[in-house]
C-alpha positions, 0 to 999 in steps of 0.5 A, spaced: 540 514 475 539 516 483 532 517 481 530 511 477 534 507 483 530 510 488 523 509 484 524 501 484 526 501 491 520 505 493 515 501 488 518 495 492 516 498 499 509 499 496 508 493 493 510 489 500 506 494 504 500 493 499 501 486 500 501 486 508 495 490 508 491 485 504 494 479 509 490 483 514 484 485 510 482 478 508 482 475 516 475 475 519 473 481 523 478 485 520 477 493 519 479 498 514 483 501 520 486 495 521 489 494 514 491 502 514 495 501 520 498 494 517 500 498 511 503 504 515 507 500 519 510 497 513 511 504 510 514 507 516 519 502 517 522 505 510 521 512 512 515 513 507 509 518 510 503 521 507 501 515 502 495 514 500 491 507 502 485 505 499 481 498 501 476 495 497 471 493 499 471 498 506 470 495 511 474 488 508 470 484 512 464 486 508 467 482 502 463 475 501 467 468 503 472 467 498 471 475 495 477 479 493 479 484 498 484 489 494 489 494 498 492 500 494 497 504 496 500 510 492 505 515 494 508 521 489 515 521 487 516 528 490 515 526 497 520 520 497 525 522 492 532 523 495 533 529 490 531 536 492 528 537 485 527 531 481 529 532 474 525 526 470 520 523 475 517 529 479 510 529 479 509 521 478 505 518 482 507 510 484 501 506 485 501 498 487 494 494 488 494 487 492 488 483 491 487 477 495 481 472 497 478 473 504 478 468 509 472 467 513 469 461 517 462 459 514 
């Protein structure tokens, strides 16, 4: 139960981190660095490090007006488990992708 409870908790954190990054990514003149900083700020508040963050397109400001900007946040369960050696979920990678339309001045 501890493993699955932690899985659900971390999945929600990844979901929110990806959304925060996407919110930054859809703004004019945003950079990939801006997006990763926003994601890492959210993740660090939950004490999650070493997550992988991918932004598409990179840089997000290269997306056309109204075009999609996607942010994917991934972390291995072994890195966030509260147990020293996960019994059931070891080796599992948790991932969430948030996609939003780019806001831009025409």
